C-alpha positions as CSV (number, residue, x, y, z in Angstrom):
1,M,-31.4,51.5,-21.6
2,S,-32.2,47.8,-21.2
3,Y,-29.3,45.4,-20.5
4,Y,-30.6,43.1,-23.3
5,D,-31.6,44.3,-26.8
6,K,-34.7,42.0,-26.4
7,H,-35.7,40.2,-23.2
8,V,-38.4,37.6,-23.8
9,F,-40.5,36.1,-21.0
10,F,-42.8,33.0,-21.5
11,C,-45.4,32.4,-18.8
12,V,-45.1,28.7,-17.9
13,N,-47.3,28.9,-14.8
14,Q,-49.3,25.9,-13.8
15,R,-52.5,26.8,-11.9
16,E,-54.6,24.4,-9.8
17,E,-56.5,21.6,-11.5
18,G,-59.2,22.9,-13.9
19,E,-58.0,26.5,-14.0
20,D,-56.9,28.0,-17.3
21,C,-53.2,28.6,-17.5
22,C,-50.3,28.9,-19.9
23,A,-48.9,25.5,-18.9
24,N,-52.0,23.9,-20.2
25,H,-51.0,25.2,-23.6
26,D,-47.5,23.6,-23.5
27,A,-45.8,26.9,-22.8
28,Q,-42.6,25.3,-21.6
29,R,-42.2,23.5,-24.9
30,A,-42.8,26.8,-26.7
31,R,-40.2,28.6,-24.6
32,D,-37.7,25.8,-25.3
33,Y,-38.5,26.0,-29.0
34,V,-37.8,29.7,-29.2
35,K,-34.7,29.5,-27.1
36,D,-33.3,26.8,-29.3
37,K,-34.3,28.6,-32.5
38,V,-32.7,32.0,-31.7
39,R,-29.5,30.1,-30.7
40,E,-29.5,28.2,-34.0
41,M,-30.2,31.4,-35.9
42,G,-27.3,33.1,-34.2
43,I,-29.4,36.0,-32.9
44,S,-28.9,35.3,-29.2
45,S,-25.3,36.2,-29.5
46,R,-23.6,39.2,-27.8
47,Q,-24.1,41.1,-31.0
48,N,-27.9,40.8,-30.8
49,N,-28.1,40.2,-27.1
50,I,-31.5,38.4,-27.0
51,R,-32.4,36.5,-23.8
52,I,-35.3,34.0,-23.5
53,N,-36.6,33.3,-20.0
54,S,-39.4,31.4,-18.2
55,A,-41.7,33.4,-16.0
56,G,-44.3,32.6,-13.4
57,C,-47.9,33.8,-13.6
58,M,-48.3,37.0,-15.5
59,D,-52.0,37.0,-14.8
60,R,-53.2,37.0,-18.4
61,C,-53.9,33.2,-18.7
62,D,-57.4,33.9,-20.0
63,E,-55.8,35.2,-23.3
64,G,-54.1,31.9,-24.1
65,P,-50.4,31.3,-23.7
66,V,-48.6,34.6,-23.3
67,V,-45.1,35.9,-24.0
68,V,-43.9,39.4,-23.5
69,V,-40.9,41.1,-25.2
70,Y,-39.0,43.9,-23.4
71,P,-37.9,46.6,-23.5
72,E,-40.9,47.4,-25.8
73,G,-43.4,45.7,-23.4
74,V,-45.2,44.0,-26.3
75,W,-47.5,41.1,-25.2
76,Y,-48.3,38.2,-27.6
77,T,-50.3,35.1,-27.6
78,F,-49.6,32.2,-30.0
79,V,-51.1,28.9,-31.2
80,D,-48.3,27.0,-32.8
81,E,-44.6,27.0,-33.9
82,S,-45.5,29.1,-37.0
83,D,-46.7,31.9,-34.8
84,L,-43.5,31.6,-32.7
85,D,-41.4,31.7,-35.9
86,E,-43.2,34.9,-36.9
87,I,-42.5,36.5,-33.6
88,I,-38.8,35.4,-33.9
89,E,-38.4,36.7,-37.4
90,E,-40.4,39.8,-37.3
91,H,-40.0,41.1,-33.8
92,L,-36.8,39.6,-32.5
93,R,-34.8,39.7,-35.7
94,N,-36.3,42.7,-37.5
95,G,-37.8,44.8,-34.7
96,R,-41.3,44.8,-36.1
97,V,-44.3,44.1,-33.9
98,V,-46.5,41.2,-35.0
99,E,-49.9,42.9,-34.7
100,R,-52.0,39.9,-35.4
101,L,-50.6,38.1,-32.4
102,R,-50.5,41.1,-30.0
103,I,-52.7,41.1,-27.0
């Protein structure tokens, strides 16, 4: 059993100049957005036990910015806040994988 109900990791890695990486897609801002949003929604409380973290390179930068949700081990990519909102609502709140964003 996982310590958290959901443990979410955003790759925020910055690679050397010119190399594709999640930081080039403003991944830190996306991570901050999700962290703030789950707090505002009240789903990061002890009752729901959701944790949002930054991560170093997860070696999938060629697939766009990446986020992984454990304990399921579901990997996502995203383009904008509406994609992040969908991951929050569907996966984090309701436990349903967002297939269209899954990688």
